[in-house]
C-alpha positions in Angstrom: 11.3 12.6 -1.4 14.0 10.1 -0.3 13.3 6.6 1.0 13.5 7.6 4.7 11.1 10.4 4.2 8.7 8.0 2.4 8.9 5.5 5.3 8.2 8.3 7.8 5.3 9.5 5.8 3.8 6.0 5.5 4.2 5.4 9.2 2.6 8.7 10.1 -0.3 8.0 7.8 -0.7 4.5 9.4 -0.9 6.1 12.9 -3.4 8.7 11.8 -5.6 6.1 10.1 -5.4 3.8 13.2 -6.6 6.6 15.4 -9.5 7.5 13.1 -11.1 4.1 12.5 -12.4 1.2 14.7 -10.5 -2.1 14.8 -13.1 -3.7 12.6 -12.7 -1.0 10.0 -8.9 -1.3 10.2 -9.1 -5.0 9.4 -11.0 -4.2 6.2 -8.7 -1.2 5.3 -5.6 -3.4 5.9 -6.8 -6.0 3.5 -7.9 -3.4 0.9 -4.4 -1.8 0.9 -2.8 -5.2 0.7 -4.9 -6.1 -2.3 -4.1 -2.7 -3.9 -0.4 -3.3 -3.5 -0.6 -6.8 -4.8 -2.7 -5.7 -7.8 -0.2 -2.9 -8.6 2.7 -5.4 -8.4 0.9 -7.7 -10.8 0.3 -4.9 -13.3 3.9 -3.9 -13.2 5.1 -7.4 -13.5 2.8 -8.0 -16.5 3.9 -4.8 -18.1 7.6 -5.8 -17.8 6.8 -9.3 -19.1 5.0 -7.9 -22.1 8.0 -5.5 -22.9 10.2 -8.6 -23.2 8.0 -10.5 -25.7 
């Protein structure tokens, strides 16, 4: 999958999720996915740091 296909997939998923949940639920989902992304970035950064020790 190339970058443009990935962006299109994510946008489609966002629209489908937005249609399936209430605004209150979307607020929670948005924060959950933000935390998930941040946690994954932290894990990757820590792994890279530990490789260089």
